[in-house]
C-alpha positions in Angstrom: 129.3 128.8 137.9 125.8 127.9 136.8 125.7 125.1 139.4 126.9 127.4 142.2 124.4 130.1 141.2 121.5 127.6 141.1 122.5 126.2 144.5 122.7 129.7 146.1 119.4 130.7 144.5 117.7 127.5 145.7 119.0 128.1 149.3 117.7 131.7 149.2 114.3 130.7 147.9 114.0 127.9 150.5 115.0 130.3 153.3 112.3 132.7 152.1 109.6 130.0 151.9 110.5 128.3 155.2 108.0 130.3 157.3 105.2 128.9 155.1 106.4 125.3 155.6 107.2 124.8 151.9 110.2 124.5 149.7 111.0 125.8 146.2 109.7 122.7 144.5 106.3 123.0 146.1 106.3 126.7 145.5 107.0 126.1 141.8 104.2 123.6 141.6 101.8 126.0 143.3 102.8 128.8 141.0 102.4 126.6 137.9 98.9 125.6 139.1 98.1 129.2 140.0 99.2 130.5 136.6 97.7 127.8 134.4 94.4 128.2 132.7 91.7 126.6 134.9 94.3 126.3 137.7 95.0 122.6 137.0 97.9 120.6 135.7 98.7 116.9 135.0 101.4 115.4 137.3 103.5 114.4 134.2 103.6 118.0 133.0 104.5 119.2 136.5 107.3 116.6 136.6 108.9 118.1 133.5 108.5 121.7 134.8 110.1 121.1 138.2 112.6 118.6 136.7 111.6 115.9 139.2 110.7 112.2 138.9 107.0 111.3 138.7 107.5 109.5 142.0 108.6 112.7 143.7 105.8 114.6 142.1 103.4 112.0 143.6 105.0 112.7 147.0 104.7 116.4 146.6 101.1 116.1 145.4 100.3 113.9 148.4 101.7 116.6 150.7 99.8 119.4 148.9 96.5 117.4 149.0 97.0 116.6 152.6 97.5 120.3 153.4 94.4 121.2 151.4 96.1 123.3 148.8 95.5 120.9 145.9 92.8 118.4 144.9 93.4 115.3 142.9 90.9 113.7 140.7 90.7 111.5 137.6 90.5 112.9 134.2 87.0 113.1 132.7 87.6 111.1 129.6 91.0 109.3 130.1 90.9 107.2 133.2 94.7 106.8 133.1 95.3 110.5 133.8 95.2 112.4 137.1 94.4 116.1 137.4 95.8 118.3 140.1 93.7 121.4 140.8 94.5 124.3 143.0 92.0 124.7 145.8 90.8 128.0 147.3 93.2 127.4 150.2 96.0 126.9 147.7 95.1 130.1 145.9 95.1 132.0 149.2 98.5 130.6 150.1 100.0 131.6 146.8 98.6 135.1 147.1 99.9 135.4 150.6 103.4 134.3 149.7 103.7 136.1 146.3 104.5 139.6 147.6 107.4 138.2 149.7 108.8 136.2 146.8 108.5 139.2 144.5 110.5 141.3 147.0 113.2 138.6 146.9 113.2 138.6 143.1 113.4 142.4 142.9 116.2 142.5 145.5 118.2 140.0 143.4 117.9 142.0 140.2 118.1 145.6 141.7 121.8 146.1 140.8 121.3 145.0 137.1 120.5 147.6 134.4 117.8 146.8 131.9 120.5 146.2 129.3 122.3 143.7 131.6 119.1 141.9 132.3 118.5 141.7 128.5 122.0 140.4 127.9 121.7 137.8 130.6 118.4 136.6 129.2 119.8 136.4 125.7 122.8 134.4 127.0 120.6 132.0 128.9 118.5 131.4 125.8 121.7 130.8 123.9 122.8 128.3 126.5 119.4 126.6 126.4 119.6 126.3 122.6 123.1 124.9 122.9 122.0 122.3 125.4 118.9 121.4 123.3 121.0 121.0 120.2 123.6 118.9 121.8 123.1 115.3 120.6 124.5 113.1 123.4 127.6 113.6 125.5 130.6 115.0 123.6 133.7 112.9 123.2 136.4 114.1 125.6 139.0 113.1 123.1 138.0 116.0 120.9 139.6 118.9 122.5 137.8 122.2 122.7 140.6 124.9 122.5 138.6 127.8 123.9 137.4 125.6 126.8 140.8 124.2 127.7 142.4 127.7 127.4 139.9 129.2 129.8 140.5 126.3 132.2 144.3 126.7 132.0 144.1 130.4 132.6 141.8 130.0 135.6 144.3 127.6 137.1 147.2 130.1 136.7 145.4 132.7 138.8 
């Protein structure tokens, strides 16, 4: 279910961003730059945030630099590091797109009560903790009764 929800949400976001010639990954990068102190970020940090390889981040950065939304320069003290900074054009783009994206987010959540939103957030944090605490891939030979019971009941329907 998580995979299907993520896929549908990604499709919706990309559809909303299409008129601006960007996708959800570039939007996330621009928002991260926009919301970070000093409006800059290191590509390696951006790679972790958007869950993408450093090679892909380089490609996205190249595109954003080419379009004038981001500048790329070397770090002041560490020559190995690169700094991506949001330009005035990038700031203007984010501020142009933001109202449309907020409208999408509000429409997505309009049918949920405050309690339901809180419960969903709590469950997502719980899932994140479970993922974080999992050490390696579980052994399929060790049967998980609640998991297999729910799978069996879903096949009976």
